[in-house]
C-alpha positions as CSV (number, residue, x, y, z in Angstrom):
1,M,1.6,-11.2,0.9
2,F,-1.8,-9.8,0.2
3,N,-1.3,-6.2,1.3
4,E,2.4,-5.5,2.0
5,G,3.6,-7.9,-0.7
6,G,1.4,-6.4,-3.4
7,E,-0.9,-9.3,-4.3
8,I,-4.0,-7.2,-4.1
9,K,-2.5,-4.5,-6.3
10,L,-1.5,-7.2,-8.8
11,F,-5.0,-8.7,-8.7
12,N,-6.5,-5.3,-9.5
13,S,-4.1,-4.7,-12.3
14,L,-5.1,-8.0,-13.9
15,N,-8.8,-7.1,-13.5
16,F,-9.7,-9.8,-10.9
17,N,-13.0,-9.4,-9.1
18,T,-11.7,-10.2,-5.7
19,V,-14.4,-10.6,-3.1
20,F,-12.0,-11.4,-0.3
21,S,-8.6,-12.9,0.5
22,A,-7.3,-14.3,3.7
23,E,-4.6,-16.4,5.4
24,V,-6.1,-19.6,6.7
25,I,-5.4,-20.0,10.4
26,S,-6.6,-23.6,11.0
27,G,-7.4,-26.8,9.1
28,S,-5.9,-29.7,7.3
29,T,-4.7,-27.8,4.2
30,M,-2.5,-25.4,6.1
31,P,-0.4,-23.5,5.4
32,N,-2.6,-21.8,2.7
33,L,-4.1,-18.6,1.5
34,M,-7.7,-18.2,0.5
35,Y,-9.0,-16.2,-2.4
36,L,-12.7,-15.7,-3.3
37,T,-12.9,-14.4,-6.8
38,T,-15.6,-14.3,-9.4
39,F,-15.5,-14.8,-13.1
40,A,-18.1,-15.0,-15.9
41,D,-17.0,-18.5,-16.9
42,M,-14.2,-21.1,-16.6
43,P,-12.2,-19.7,-19.5
44,A,-12.1,-16.3,-17.8
45,H,-11.1,-18.0,-14.6
46,D,-8.3,-19.9,-16.3
47,T,-7.1,-16.8,-18.2
48,H,-6.9,-14.6,-15.1
49,W,-5.2,-17.2,-12.9
50,G,-2.8,-18.1,-15.7
51,A,-1.8,-14.4,-16.1
52,F,-1.4,-14.1,-12.3
53,R,0.9,-17.2,-12.0
54,A,3.0,-16.1,-15.0
55,H,3.3,-12.4,-14.0
56,P,6.9,-11.4,-13.1
57,D,5.8,-9.5,-10.0
58,R,4.1,-12.5,-8.6
59,K,7.1,-14.7,-9.4
60,A,9.4,-12.2,-7.6
61,L,7.0,-12.0,-4.6
62,S,6.7,-15.8,-4.2
63,A,10.5,-16.1,-4.3
64,L,11.0,-13.9,-1.3
65,P,12.2,-15.7,1.8
66,E,9.3,-14.4,4.0
67,Y,6.8,-16.0,1.6
68,K,8.4,-19.3,1.1
69,N,6.3,-22.3,2.2
70,T,3.2,-20.0,2.4
71,V,1.1,-22.4,0.4
72,S,1.2,-26.2,0.7
73,N,-1.2,-27.0,-2.2
74,S,-4.0,-25.5,-4.3
75,V,-7.6,-26.5,-3.7
76,K,-10.2,-25.1,-6.1
77,I,-13.9,-25.0,-5.2
78,L,-16.2,-23.7,-7.9
79,L,-19.5,-22.2,-6.9
80,H,-22.4,-21.2,-9.1
81,P,-24.9,-18.5,-8.4
82,T,-28.4,-19.4,-7.4
83,D,-31.5,-17.9,-9.1
84,Y,-31.8,-15.3,-6.4
85,S,-28.1,-14.3,-6.4
86,D,-27.1,-10.8,-7.3
87,F,-24.4,-12.2,-9.7
């Protein structure tokens, strides 16, 4: 879904700052995908993810049979940079 499906290309077109993305291979929230993205603030986060969820390419991708049931739920963990962080 990330590469062959075009999600990374879509993230780039929507100006996401994607640090990494991965398919989770173990844990209680499976099946799920993991994205580590950075944003200046919560409004920027909400705007970018809203645009991603509403984008026609993403809707078409998520409707494909090979990607059905890829994600069981959404878990958000917000991190804040420390004083010594580069961000």
